[in-house]
C-alpha positions as a Markdown table, in Angstrom:
| # | Residue | x | y | z |
|---|---|---|---|---|
| 1 | Unk | 0.0 | 0.0 | 0.0 |
| 2 | Unk | 3.0 | 2.3 | 0.0 |
| 3 | Unk | 6.0 | 3.2 | 2.0 |
| 4 | Unk | 6.7 | 6.8 | 1.1 |
| 5 | Unk | 6.7 | 9.5 | 3.7 |
| 6 | Unk | 6.8 | 13.3 | 3.9 |
| 7 | Unk | 9.4 | 13.1 | 6.7 |
| 8 | Unk | 11.8 | 10.7 | 5.1 |
| 9 | Unk | 15.6 | 11.2 | 5.1 |
| 10 | Unk | 15.7 | 11.3 | 1.3 |
| 11 | Unk | 18.9 | 9.2 | 1.2 |
| 12 | Unk | 17.9 | 7.6 | -2.1 |
| 13 | Unk | 17.3 | 9.9 | -5.0 |
| 14 | Unk | 16.3 | 8.1 | -8.2 |
| 15 | Unk | 17.0 | 11.2 | -10.2 |
| 16 | Unk | 20.7 | 10.4 | -9.7 |
| 17 | Unk | 20.3 | 6.9 | -11.1 |
| 18 | Unk | 20.1 | 5.8 | -14.7 |
| 19 | Unk | 16.7 | 4.4 | -15.5 |
| 20 | Unk | 16.7 | 1.1 | -17.4 |
| 21 | Unk | 15.5 | 0.9 | -20.9 |
| 22 | Unk | 11.8 | 0.4 | -21.6 |
| 23 | Unk | 10.4 | -3.0 | -22.6 |
| 24 | Unk | 9.1 | -3.3 | -26.1 |
| 25 | Unk | 5.4 | -3.2 | -26.4 |
| 26 | Unk | 3.7 | -5.2 | -29.1 |
| 27 | Unk | 2.2 | -2.7 | -31.5 |
| 28 | Unk | -0.7 | -5.0 | -32.1 |
| 29 | Unk | -1.5 | -4.9 | -28.4 |
| 30 | Unk | -1.3 | -1.1 | -28.1 |
| 31 | Unk | -4.3 | 1.1 | -27.4 |
| 32 | Unk | -6.9 | 0.0 | -29.9 |
| 33 | Unk | -8.5 | 3.4 | -30.0 |
| 34 | Unk | -5.1 | 4.9 | -30.9 |
| 35 | Unk | -5.8 | 7.5 | -28.2 |
| 36 | Unk | -4.4 | 8.2 | -24.8 |
| 37 | Unk | -5.3 | 10.5 | -21.9 |
| 38 | Unk | -8.7 | 11.6 | -22.8 |
| 39 | Unk | -9.8 | 11.0 | -26.4 |
| 40 | Unk | -12.2 | 8.1 | -25.6 |
| 41 | Unk | -14.3 | 6.6 | -28.3 |
| 42 | Unk | -18.0 | 6.2 | -28.1 |
| 43 | Unk | -19.4 | 2.8 | -29.1 |
| 44 | Unk | -22.6 | 2.4 | -31.1 |
| 45 | Unk | -24.7 | 1.8 | -28.0 |
| 46 | Unk | -23.6 | 5.2 | -26.6 |
| 47 | Unk | -21.3 | 3.7 | -23.9 |
| 48 | Unk | -17.8 | 5.0 | -23.7 |
| 49 | Unk | -15.0 | 2.7 | -24.8 |
| 50 | Unk | -12.2 | 2.9 | -22.2 |
| 51 | Unk | -8.6 | 2.6 | -23.2 |
| 52 | Unk | -7.1 | -0.9 | -23.3 |
| 53 | Unk | -3.4 | -0.1 | -22.7 |
| 54 | Unk | -1.2 | 2.4 | -21.0 |
| 55 | Unk | 0.7 | 5.1 | -23.0 |
| 56 | Unk | 4.1 | 3.4 | -22.2 |
| 57 | Unk | 5.1 | 0.0 | -20.9 |
| 58 | Unk | 6.6 | -0.5 | -17.5 |
| 59 | Unk | 10.3 | -0.3 | -16.7 |
| 60 | Unk | 12.4 | -3.1 | -15.6 |
| 61 | Unk | 13.1 | -3.2 | -11.9 |
| 62 | Unk | 16.1 | -5.6 | -12.2 |
| 63 | Unk | 18.8 | -2.9 | -11.9 |
| 64 | Unk | 17.5 | -1.7 | -8.5 |
| 65 | Unk | 18.2 | -3.3 | -5.1 |
| 66 | Unk | 15.3 | -3.2 | -2.5 |
| 67 | Unk | 17.8 | -4.5 | 0.1 |
| 68 | Unk | 19.9 | -1.4 | -0.1 |
| 69 | Unk | 16.9 | 0.5 | 1.2 |
| 70 | Unk | 15.2 | -2.0 | 3.5 |
| 71 | Unk | 18.1 | -3.6 | 5.3 |
| 72 | Unk | 17.9 | -1.1 | 8.2 |
| 73 | Unk | 14.1 | -1.5 | 8.5 |
| 74 | Unk | 13.6 | -5.1 | 9.7 |
| 75 | Unk | 10.7 | -5.2 | 12.1 |
| 76 | Unk | 9.8 | -1.6 | 11.6 |
| 77 | Unk | 6.6 | 0.1 | 10.4 |
| 78 | Unk | 7.2 | 1.2 | 6.8 |
| 79 | Unk | 5.0 | 4.2 | 6.4 |
| 80 | Unk | 8.0 | 6.5 | 7.0 |
| 81 | Unk | 10.4 | 5.1 | 4.5 |
| 82 | Unk | 10.8 | 6.4 | 1.0 |
| 83 | Unk | 11.1 | 3.9 | -1.9 |
| 84 | Unk | 12.5 | 4.7 | -5.3 |
| 85 | Unk | 9.7 | 5.3 | -7.9 |
| 86 | Unk | 10.8 | 2.4 | -10.0 |
| 87 | Unk | 9.1 | 0.1 | -7.5 |
| 88 | Unk | 5.8 | 1.9 | -7.9 |
| 89 | Unk | 2.9 | 1.3 | -10.3 |
| 90 | Unk | 1.3 | 4.4 | -11.9 |
| 91 | Unk | -1.7 | 4.5 | -9.7 |
| 92 | Unk | -2.5 | 6.1 | -6.3 |
| 93 | Unk | -3.6 | 3.9 | -3.5 |
| 94 | Unk | -7.0 | 5.7 | -3.8 |
| 95 | Unk | -7.3 | 4.3 | -7.3 |
| 96 | Unk | -6.2 | 0.9 | -6.1 |
| 97 | Unk | -9.1 | 1.0 | -3.6 |
| 98 | Unk | -11.5 | 1.7 | -6.5 |
| 99 | Unk | -10.6 | -1.7 | -7.9 |
| 100 | Unk | -13.1 | -3.1 | -5.4 |
| 101 | Unk | -15.7 | -2.1 | -8.0 |
| 102 | Unk | -14.3 | -4.2 | -10.8 |
| 103 | Unk | -16.8 | -7.1 | -10.0 |
| 104 | Unk | -19.7 | -4.8 | -9.1 |
| 105 | Unk | -22.0 | -7.3 | -10.9 |
| 106 | Unk | -21.8 | -9.3 | -7.7 |
| 107 | Unk | -23.4 | -6.5 | -5.8 |
| 108 | Unk | -26.1 | -6.2 | -8.4 |
| 109 | Unk | -26.7 | -10.0 | -8.1 |
| 110 | Unk | -27.0 | -9.6 | -4.3 |
| 111 | Unk | -29.5 | -6.9 | -4.8 |
| 112 | Unk | -31.6 | -9.0 | -7.1 |
| 113 | Unk | -31.8 | -12.1 | -4.9 |
| 114 | Unk | -34.9 | -12.6 | -2.7 |
| 115 | Unk | -33.2 | -15.3 | -0.6 |
| 116 | Unk | -30.9 | -13.9 | 2.2 |
| 117 | Unk | -28.5 | -17.0 | 1.8 |
| 118 | Unk | -28.0 | -16.2 | -1.9 |
| 119 | Unk | -27.4 | -12.5 | -1.0 |
| 120 | Unk | -24.7 | -13.5 | 1.5 |
| 121 | Unk | -23.1 | -15.8 | -1.1 |
| 122 | Unk | -22.9 | -12.9 | -3.6 |
| 123 | Unk | -21.5 | -10.6 | -1.0 |
| 124 | Unk | -18.9 | -13.2 | 0.0 |
| 125 | Unk | -17.9 | -13.5 | -3.6 |
| 126 | Unk | -17.6 | -9.7 | -3.8 |
| 127 | Unk | -15.3 | -9.6 | -0.8 |
| 128 | Unk | -13.0 | -12.2 | -2.3 |
| 129 | Unk | -13.1 | -10.6 | -5.7 |
| 130 | Unk | -12.0 | -7.3 | -4.2 |
| 131 | Unk | -8.5 | -8.7 | -3.5 |
| 132 | Unk | -8.2 | -10.7 | -6.8 |
| 133 | Unk | -6.8 | -7.8 | -8.8 |
| 134 | Unk | -3.8 | -7.8 | -6.5 |
| 135 | Unk | -2.6 | -11.2 | -8.0 |
| 136 | Unk | 0.9 | -10.6 | -9.4 |
| 137 | Unk | 0.6 | -6.9 | -8.7 |
| 138 | Unk | 4.0 | -6.5 | -6.9 |
| 139 | Unk | 4.4 | -2.8 | -7.7 |
| 140 | Unk | 3.3 | -0.5 | -4.9 |
| 141 | Unk | 0.8 | 2.2 | -5.6 |
| 142 | Unk | 1.7 | 5.9 | -4.8 |
| 143 | Unk | 1.0 | 7.0 | -1.3 |
| 144 | Unk | -1.8 | 9.6 | -1.5 |
| 145 | Unk | -1.0 | 13.1 | -0.4 |
| 146 | Unk | -3.1 | 14.5 | 2.4 |
| 147 | Unk | -6.3 | 15.9 | 0.9 |
| 148 | Unk | -5.9 | 13.9 | -2.4 |
| 149 | Unk | -9.1 | 12.6 | -3.9 |
| 150 | Unk | -10.3 | 10.3 | -6.6 |
| 151 | Unk | -13.6 | 10.0 | -8.3 |
| 152 | Unk | -15.0 | 7.5 | -10.8 |
| 153 | Unk | -18.4 | 7.4 | -12.4 |
| 154 | Unk | -19.2 | 4.4 | -14.6 |
| 155 | Unk | -22.6 | 4.7 | -16.1 |
| 156 | Unk | -22.1 | 1.4 | -17.9 |
| 157 | Unk | -21.5 | -0.4 | -14.6 |
| 158 | Unk | -24.0 | 1.7 | -12.6 |
| 159 | Unk | -22.0 | 3.3 | -9.9 |
| 160 | Unk | -20.1 | 6.4 | -8.8 |
| 161 | Unk | -17.2 | 6.4 | -6.4 |
| 162 | Unk | -15.3 | 9.1 | -4.3 |
| 163 | Unk | -12.3 | 8.7 | -2.0 |
| 164 | Unk | -10.1 | 11.1 | 0.0 |
| 165 | Unk | -6.9 | 10.8 | 1.9 |
| 166 | Unk | -8.1 | 11.9 | 5.3 |
| 167 | Unk | -4.9 | 11.4 | 7.3 |
| 168 | Unk | -1.2 | 11.1 | 6.6 |
| 169 | Unk | 0.2 | 9.8 | 9.9 |
| 170 | Unk | -1.2 | 7.3 | 10.2 |
| 171 | Unk | -2.2 | 7.0 | 6.5 |
| 172 | Unk | -6.0 | 6.6 | 6.2 |
| 173 | Unk | -8.0 | 6.5 | 3.0 |
| 174 | Unk | -11.8 | 6.9 | 3.2 |
| 175 | Unk | -14.1 | 5.9 | 0.3 |
| 176 | Unk | -17.8 | 6.0 | -0.6 |
| 177 | Unk | -19.7 | 4.5 | -3.5 |
| 178 | Unk | -23.3 | 4.4 | -4.4 |
| 179 | Unk | -25.4 | 2.7 | -7.1 |
| 180 | Unk | -26.8 | 5.1 | -9.8 |
| 181 | Unk | -30.1 | 3.3 | -9.3 |
| 182 | Unk | -30.0 | 4.0 | -5.6 |
| 183 | Unk | -29.8 | 0.3 | -4.8 |
| 184 | Unk | -26.6 | 0.1 | -2.7 |
| 185 | Unk | -24.1 | 2.1 | -0.7 |
| 186 | Unk | -20.5 | 0.8 | -0.3 |
| 187 | Unk | -18.2 | 2.7 | 2.1 |
| 188 | Unk | -15.3 | 2.4 | 4.5 |
| 189 | Unk | -11.8 | 3.5 | 5.6 |
| 190 | Unk | -8.5 | 1.6 | 5.1 |
| 191 | Unk | -5.3 | 2.1 | 7.1 |
| 192 | Unk | -3.1 | -1.0 | 6.8 |
| 193 | Unk | -0.1 | -1.4 | 9.0 |
| 194 | Unk | 3.1 | -2.3 | 7.0 |
| 195 | Unk | 6.0 | -4.3 | 8.3 |
| 196 | Unk | 9.2 | -5.6 | 6.8 |
| 197 | Unk | 10.3 | -9.0 | 8.0 |
| 198 | Unk | 13.6 | -9.6 | 6.2 |
| 199 | Unk | 12.3 | -11.5 | 3.2 |
| 200 | Unk | 8.8 | -10.2 | 3.0 |
| 201 | Unk | 6.6 | -7.2 | 3.5 |
| 202 | Unk | 3.3 | -7.7 | 5.4 |
| 203 | Unk | 0.3 | -5.4 | 5.2 |
| 204 | Unk | -2.0 | -6.0 | 8.2 |
| 205 | Unk | -5.5 | -4.8 | 7.4 |
| 206 | Unk | -7.2 | -2.1 | 9.5 |
| 207 | Unk | -10.5 | -0.4 | 9.0 |
| 208 | Unk | -14.1 | -1.6 | 8.4 |
| 209 | Unk | -15.7 | -2.1 | 5.0 |
| 210 | Unk | -19.5 | -1.7 | 4.8 |
| 211 | Unk | -22.0 | -2.7 | 2.1 |
| 212 | Unk | -25.6 | -1.6 | 2.4 |
| 213 | Unk | -28.3 | -3.2 | 0.2 |
| 214 | Unk | -31.0 | -0.6 | 0.4 |
| 215 | Unk | -33.8 | -2.6 | -1.2 |
| 216 | Unk | -33.4 | -5.3 | 1.4 |
| 217 | Unk | -32.6 | -2.9 | 4.3 |
| 218 | Unk | -29.4 | -5.0 | 5.0 |
| 219 | Unk | -25.9 | -4.0 | 6.0 |
| 220 | Unk | -22.8 | -6.2 | 5.7 |
| 221 | Unk | -19.4 | -5.5 | 7.3 |
| 222 | Unk | -16.0 | -7.1 | 7.1 |
| 223 | Unk | -12.2 | -6.5 | 7.1 |
| 224 | Unk | -9.7 | -7.5 | 4.4 |
| 225 | Unk | -7.2 | -10.4 | 4.9 |
| 226 | Unk | -3.5 | -9.8 | 5.5 |
| 227 | Unk | -1.5 | -9.3 | 2.3 |
| 228 | Unk | 2.2 | -10.4 | 2.1 |
| 229 | Unk | 4.8 | -9.8 | -0.6 |
| 230 | Unk | 7.6 | -12.4 | -0.6 |
| 231 | Unk | 11.1 | -12.4 | -2.0 |
| 232 | Unk | 11.6 | -8.6 | -1.7 |
| 233 | Unk | 15.4 | -9.2 | -1.3 |
| 234 | Unk | 16.2 | -11.8 | -3.9 |
| 235 | Unk | 14.2 | -14.1 | -6.2 |
| 236 | Unk | 10.9 | -13.5 | -8.0 |
| 237 | Unk | 8.3 | -11.4 | -6.1 |
| 238 | Unk | 5.1 | -13.2 | -5.3 |
| 239 | Unk | 2.1 | -12.4 | -3.2 |
| 240 | Unk | -0.3 | -14.2 | -0.9 |
| 241 | Unk | -3.4 | -13.3 | 1.2 |
| 242 | Unk | -4.0 | -15.0 | 4.5 |
| 243 | Unk | -6.2 | -14.6 | 7.6 |
| 244 | Unk | -9.8 | -15.0 | 8.6 |
| 245 | Unk | -12.4 | -12.7 | 7.1 |
| 246 | Unk | -15.8 | -12.5 | 8.9 |
| 247 | Unk | -18.7 | -11.0 | 6.9 |
| 248 | Unk | -21.7 | -10.1 | 9.2 |
| 249 | Unk | -25.2 | -9.5 | 8.0 |
| 250 | Unk | -26.4 | -7.1 | 10.7 |
| 251 | Unk | -30.1 | -7.5 | 9.7 |
| 252 | Unk | -30.4 | -11.3 | 9.8 |
| 253 | Unk | -27.5 | -12.3 | 12.0 |
| 254 | Unk | -26.1 | -14.5 | 9.3 |
| 255 | Unk | -22.3 | -14.7 | 9.2 |
| 256 | Unk | -19.8 | -15.8 | 6.5 |
| 257 | Unk | -16.4 | -17.0 | 7.8 |
| 258 | Unk | -13.7 | -17.1 | 5.1 |
| 259 | Unk | -10.3 | -18.6 | 5.8 |
| 260 | Unk | -7.6 | -17.3 | 3.4 |
| 261 | Unk | -5.0 | -20.0 | 3.9 |
| 262 | Unk | -1.3 | -19.3 | 4.0 |
| 263 | Unk | 0.6 | -21.3 | 1.3 |
| 264 | Unk | 2.2 | -23.7 | 3.8 |
| 265 | Unk | 5.6 | -25.5 | 3.5 |
| 266 | Unk | 5.0 | -27.1 | 0.1 |
| 267 | Unk | 2.5 | -24.6 | -1.4 |
| 268 | Unk | -0.5 | -27.0 | -1.1 |
| 269 | Unk | -2.7 | -24.3 | 0.3 |
| 270 | Unk | -1.5 | -21.4 | -1.9 |
| 271 | Unk | -4.3 | -18.9 | -2.8 |
| 272 | Unk | -6.9 | -21.2 | -1.2 |
| 273 | Unk | -10.0 | -19.9 | 0.4 |
| 274 | Unk | -12.4 | -22.1 | 2.4 |
| 275 | Unk | -15.3 | -21.1 | 4.7 |
| 276 | Unk | -19.0 | -21.4 | 5.4 |
| 277 | Unk | -22.1 | -19.4 | 5.9 |
| 278 | Unk | -24.0 | -19.8 | 9.2 |
| 279 | Unk | -27.3 | -18.4 | 10.5 |
| 280 | Unk | -27.8 | -16.6 | 13.7 |
| 281 | Unk | -28.2 | -19.9 | 15.5 |
| 282 | Unk | -24.7 | -21.0 | 14.2 |
| 283 | Unk | -26.2 | -23.6 | 11.8 |
| 284 | Unk | -24.1 | -24.1 | 8.8 |
| 285 | Unk | -26.1 | -23.2 | 5.7 |
| 286 | Unk | -23.4 | -23.8 | 3.0 |
| 287 | Unk | -19.7 | -24.3 | 2.5 |
| 288 | Unk | -17.6 | -22.0 | 0.3 |
| 289 | Unk | -14.3 | -23.0 | -1.3 |
| 290 | Unk | -12.0 | -21.9 | -4.1 |
| 291 | Unk | -9.0 | -19.6 | -4.8 |
| 292 | Unk | -8.9 | -15.9 | -4.6 |
| 293 | Unk | -6.8 | -15.9 | -7.8 |
| 294 | Unk | -9.2 | -18.0 | -9.7 |
| 295 | Unk | -12.8 | -18.8 | -8.7 |
| 296 | Unk | -15.2 | -19.4 | -5.8 |
| 297 | Unk | -17.8 | -22.2 | -5.4 |
| 298 | Unk | -20.4 | -23.2 | -2.8 |
| 299 | Unk | -22.1 | -26.4 | -1.9 |
| 300 | Unk | -24.2 | -27.8 | 1.0 |
| 301 | Unk | -22.3 | -28.9 | 4.1 |
| 302 | Unk | -23.3 | -32.6 | 3.8 |
| 303 | Unk | -22.0 | -32.9 | 0.3 |
| 304 | Unk | -18.8 | -31.2 | 1.3 |
| 305 | Unk | -18.2 | -33.4 | 4.3 |
| 306 | Unk | -19.0 | -36.6 | 2.3 |
| 307 | Unk | -16.5 | -35.5 | -0.4 |
| 308 | Unk | -13.8 | -34.7 | 2.1 |
| 309 | Unk | -14.2 | -38.1 | 3.9 |
| 310 | Unk | -14.0 | -39.9 | 0.6 |
| 311 | Unk | -10.9 | -37.9 | -0.3 |
| 312 | Unk | -9.2 | -38.9 | 3.0 |
| 313 | Unk | -10.1 | -42.6 | 2.5 |
| 314 | Unk | -8.3 | -42.4 | -0.8 |
| 315 | Unk | -11.5 | -43.5 | -2.6 |
| 316 | Unk | -11.6 | -44.0 | -6.3 |
| 317 | Unk | -13.7 | -40.8 | -6.9 |
| 318 | Unk | -11.9 | -38.9 | -9.6 |
| 319 | Unk | -11.2 | -35.3 | -8.9 |
| 320 | Unk | -12.6 | -33.0 | -11.4 |
| 321 | Unk | -10.7 | -29.9 | -12.1 |
| 322 | Unk | -12.4 | -26.7 | -13.2 |
| 323 | Unk | -9.4 | -26.1 | -15.4 |
| 324 | Unk | -7.0 | -28.4 | -17.3 |
| 325 | Unk | -4.3 | -25.7 | -17.0 |
| 326 | Unk | -1.6 | -26.5 | -14.5 |
| 327 | Unk | -0.5 | -23.6 | -12.3 |
| 328 | Unk | 3.2 | -23.5 | -12.6 |
| 329 | Unk | 5.7 | -22.2 | -10.1 |
| 330 | Unk | 6.5 | -18.5 | -10.4 |
| 331 | Unk | 10.0 | -19.3 | -9.3 |
| 332 | Unk | 12.6 | -21.9 | -10.1 |
| 333 | Unk | 13.8 | -21.9 | -6.5 |
| 334 | Unk | 11.6 | -24.2 | -4.4 |
| 335 | Unk | 12.5 | -22.3 | -1.3 |
| 336 | Unk | 11.3 | -19.0 | -2.8 |
| 337 | Unk | 7.9 | -20.2 | -3.9 |
| 338 | Unk | 6.5 | -23.7 | -3.6 |
| 339 | Unk | 5.4 | -25.3 | -6.8 |
| 340 | Unk | 1.6 | -25.8 | -7.2 |
| 341 | Unk | 0.4 | -28.7 | -9.5 |
| 342 | Unk | -3.4 | -28.4 | -9.3 |
| 343 | Unk | -6.2 | -25.9 | -9.5 |
| 344 | Unk | -9.4 | -25.9 | -7.5 |
| 345 | Unk | -10.9 | -29.3 | -7.1 |
| 346 | Unk | -14.6 | -29.2 | -8.2 |
| 347 | Unk | -17.0 | -30.9 | -5.9 |
| 348 | Unk | -20.0 | -32.3 | -7.9 |
| 349 | Unk | -23.1 | -30.3 | -7.3 |
| 350 | Unk | -21.3 | -27.1 | -6.5 |
| 351 | Unk | -22.6 | -23.7 | -7.7 |
| 352 | Unk | -20.1 | -21.2 | -9.2 |
| 353 | Unk | -20.2 | -17.9 | -7.3 |
| 354 | Unk | -17.4 | -16.0 | -9.1 |
| 355 | Unk | -14.6 | -16.4 | -11.6 |
| 356 | Unk | -11.8 | -14.0 | -12.1 |
| 357 | Unk | -11.8 | -11.8 | -15.3 |
| 358 | Unk | -9.2 | -12.4 | -18.0 |
| 359 | Unk | -6.5 | -9.9 | -18.1 |
| 360 | Unk | -5.4 | -8.0 | -21.2 |
| 361 | Unk | -2.9 | -10.0 | -23.3 |
| 362 | Unk | -0.2 | -7.4 | -22.7 |
| 363 | Unk | -0.9 | -7.1 | -18.9 |
| 364 | Unk | 2.6 | -8.3 | -17.9 |
| 365 | Unk | 4.0 | -5.1 | -19.6 |
| 366 | Unk | 1.4 | -2.9 | -17.9 |
| 367 | Unk | 2.2 | -3.7 | -14.2 |
| 368 | Unk | -0.1 | -6.8 | -14.4 |
| 369 | Unk | -3.1 | -4.4 | -14.5 |
| 370 | Unk | -6.6 | -5.7 | -15.2 |
| 371 | Unk | -8.6 | -4.1 | -18.0 |
| 372 | Unk | -10.4 | -2.2 | -15.2 |
| 373 | Unk | -7.2 | -0.9 | -13.7 |
| 374 | Unk | -5.8 | 0.2 | -17.0 |
| 375 | Unk | -8.7 | 2.7 | -17.3 |
| 376 | Unk | -8.5 | 4.2 | -13.8 |
| 377 | Unk | -5.9 | 7.0 | -14.6 |
| 378 | Unk | -7.4 | 7.8 | -18.0 |
| 379 | Unk | -7.8 | 11.6 | -18.4 |
| 380 | Unk | -10.6 | 12.1 | -20.9 |
| 381 | Unk | -11.0 | 15.2 | -22.9 |
| 382 | Unk | -12.7 | 18.0 | -20.9 |
| 383 | Unk | -12.3 | 16.1 | -17.6 |
| 384 | Unk | -9.8 | 18.6 | -16.1 |
| 385 | Unk | -12.5 | 21.3 | -16.2 |
| 386 | Unk | -14.9 | 19.3 | -13.9 |
| 387 | Unk | -12.5 | 17.3 | -11.7 |
| 388 | Unk | -11.6 | 18.4 | -8.2 |
| 389 | Unk | -8.1 | 20.0 | -8.4 |
| 390 | Unk | -7.0 | 17.3 | -5.8 |
| 391 | Unk | -7.9 | 14.3 | -8.1 |
| 392 | Unk | -5.3 | 11.6 | -8.6 |
| 393 | Unk | -5.4 | 12.0 | -12.4 |
| 394 | Unk | -3.8 | 15.4 | -12.0 |
| 395 | Unk | -0.8 | 14.3 | -10.0 |
| 396 | Unk | 2.3 | 15.0 | -12.2 |
| 397 | Unk | 4.4 | 12.2 | -10.8 |
| 398 | Unk | 1.9 | 9.5 | -11.5 |
| 399 | Unk | 1.1 | 11.0 | -14.9 |
| 400 | Unk | 4.7 | 11.2 | -15.9 |
| 401 | Unk | 5.4 | 7.6 | -14.8 |
| 402 | Unk | 2.4 | 6.4 | -16.8 |
| 403 | Unk | 3.8 | 8.2 | -19.9 |
| 404 | Unk | 7.3 | 6.6 | -19.3 |
| 405 | Unk | 9.0 | 9.8 | -18.1 |
| 406 | Unk | 10.6 | 8.2 | -15.1 |
| 407 | Unk | 13.2 | 10.9 | -14.3 |
| 408 | Unk | 10.6 | 13.6 | -14.4 |
| 409 | Unk | 8.2 | 11.5 | -12.4 |
| 410 | Unk | 10.9 | 11.0 | -9.7 |
| 411 | Unk | 11.6 | 14.7 | -9.5 |
| 412 | Unk | 7.9 | 15.5 | -9.3 |
| 413 | Unk | 7.4 | 13.0 | -6.5 |
| 414 | Unk | 10.2 | 14.6 | -4.5 |
| 415 | Unk | 8.7 | 18.1 | -5.2 |
| 416 | Unk | 5.3 | 17.0 | -4.0 |
| 417 | Unk | 6.6 | 15.4 | -0.8 |
| 418 | Unk | 8.6 | 18.5 | 0.0 |
| 419 | Unk | 5.5 | 20.7 | -0.7 |
| 420 | Unk | 3.5 | 18.5 | 1.7 |
| 421 | Unk | 6.2 | 18.8 | 4.4 |
| 422 | Unk | 6.3 | 22.6 | 4.0 |
| 423 | Unk | 2.5 | 22.8 | 4.3 |
| 424 | Unk | 2.5 | 20.7 | 7.4 |
| 425 | Unk | 5.2 | 22.9 | 9.0 |
| 426 | Unk | 3.3 | 26.0 | 8.1 |
| 427 | Unk | 0.1 | 24.7 | 9.8 |
| 428 | Unk | 2.1 | 23.7 | 12.9 |
| 429 | Unk | 3.6 | 27.2 | 13.0 |
| 430 | Unk | 0.2 | 28.9 | 12.8 |
| 431 | Unk | -1.4 | 26.2 | 15.0 |
| 432 | Unk | -3.9 | 25.5 | 12.2 |
| 433 | Unk | -5.6 | 22.1 | 12.2 |
| 434 | Unk | -6.1 | 20.2 | 9.0 |
| 435 | Unk | -9.7 | 19.8 | 8.0 |
| 436 | Unk | -10.9 | 17.0 | 5.7 |
| 437 | Unk | -13.2 | 18.1 | 2.8 |
| 438 | Unk | -15.5 | 15.2 | 2.0 |
| 439 | Unk | -15.4 | 12.9 | 5.0 |
| 440 | Unk | -15.6 | 13.3 | 8.7 |
| 441 | Unk | -14.8 | 11.1 | 11.7 |
| 442 | Unk | -17.7 | 9.3 | 13.2 |
| 443 | Unk | -18.9 | 5.9 | 14.4 |
| 444 | Unk | -19.9 | 3.0 | 12.1 |
| 445 | Unk | -23.6 | 2.6 | 12.7 |
| 446 | Unk | -23.5 | -1.2 | 12.5 |
| 447 | Unk | -20.2 | -2.1 | 14.3 |
| 448 | Unk | -20.1 | 0.8 | 16.8 |
| 449 | Unk | -16.4 | 1.3 | 16.0 |
| 450 | Unk | -14.7 | 4.5 | 14.8 |
| 451 | Unk | -15.0 | 5.1 | 11.1 |
| 452 | Unk | -14.7 | 7.8 | 8.5 |
| 453 | Unk | -18.1 | 8.7 | 7.0 |
| 454 | Unk | -19.0 | 10.5 | 3.8 |
| 455 | Unk | -20.2 | 14.1 | 4.4 |
| 456 | Unk | -21.9 | 14.4 | 1.0 |
| 457 | Unk | -21.8 | 17.2 | -1.5 |
| 458 | Unk | -18.9 | 16.1 | -3.7 |
| 459 | Unk | -20.9 | 15.7 | -6.9 |
| 460 | Unk | -22.3 | 19.2 | -6.5 |
| 461 | Unk | -18.8 | 20.1 | -7.7 |
| 462 | Unk | -18.2 | 23.1 | -5.5 |
| 463 | Unk | -14.4 | 22.8 | -5.4 |
| 464 | Unk | -13.6 | 26.4 | -4.5 |
| 465 | Unk | -12.1 | 25.6 | -1.1 |
| 466 | Unk | -10.0 | 22.5 | -2.1 |
| 467 | Unk | -6.4 | 22.6 | -0.9 |
| 468 | Unk | -3.5 | 23.2 | -3.4 |
| 469 | Unk | -1.5 | 20.0 | -3.0 |
| 470 | Unk | 0.0 | 19.6 | -6.5 |
């Protein structure tokens, strides 16, 4: 989620290092509209066609050593450490949060179901899908500046979204989204705690995520699993999610418990998710299983237990795989990443809840972005006139990195951090307290815990009192 700080020592200046040559991008996989940053085509049905590639491919990170920066930070919290820009991806963390909405069809499905069990199944699939875009995304997003915002309206997907960086130390990002048909509200605040453990970087989740289905007068809350990036010193970077996620329906008392399993010694449990849905009397209603990188299925508890017992007995029941493709190891070194030889084992009679979207064919040269992520920093023609001056799309360091201007991006990043430090010192000198613009501190109405709540009014587009952060 980011390591940069406005009070870092600045020992590493990427502007003084030679940037590696860019990778070649297949011209046949370039932006099919032939347009970047704002000239978006309109399809025959009137819906905008979003860009399908970035203006420039990503740079190689092979010439840079993470160890030279992190060797003094073992066991420390990383929010105060500056990383060179070459380890970033050209998105702000506020834009990364917006990727929750990539599988919004699952919210729409939850809204359409009359059965509360089916609604919980769809919400559980949505919670898992929210972390799926992180698969192979080993670049870190830019830390948002204090007061930075991001908005996204997708009429084709039926939602609009607004987020704001409401605190810098600790870094807290608040977001709010609503259905254009007034059928749901999705909101929360995220402030993960990052630690470096020698060979890995761990992001411990903090903050509550809330989904309200207005038609059914229901509210669901949960917290994300822990995310860990391995081999930050040597070897190929790889990522896993682990921990228990509890999704609570505060109207019915139903609960979904999802166990994101750590990969284990031989990688047998890598990416696996298993759990169940229970009612308010703790009766198991269904079992959920799958991988957060692939798909999610559900079946009734009796069928699941029967299958597991047969599996343990070594019965002759043939395992049916949902895919014939073998997941290969992402690293030749067994110690770096265990080899995985199978995909999700399908239990007969199971229902598919969710399957991951295919990525663009040139995704590996675009920071492993999904098609949805590729469109997030797109600056369409005329958009600058209506965006808040604090919107991520207007950040010069992110924009220059996206365009392949790494030296300029690095200098702009340093300038923005220095400007943020100077503004903080000026406020301290004048004893002026920072005030958020679109969110305020409050209490989550369902969990009773502290939360950041949307104050409203953003889409009235009165941006006269927005801070000058760029």
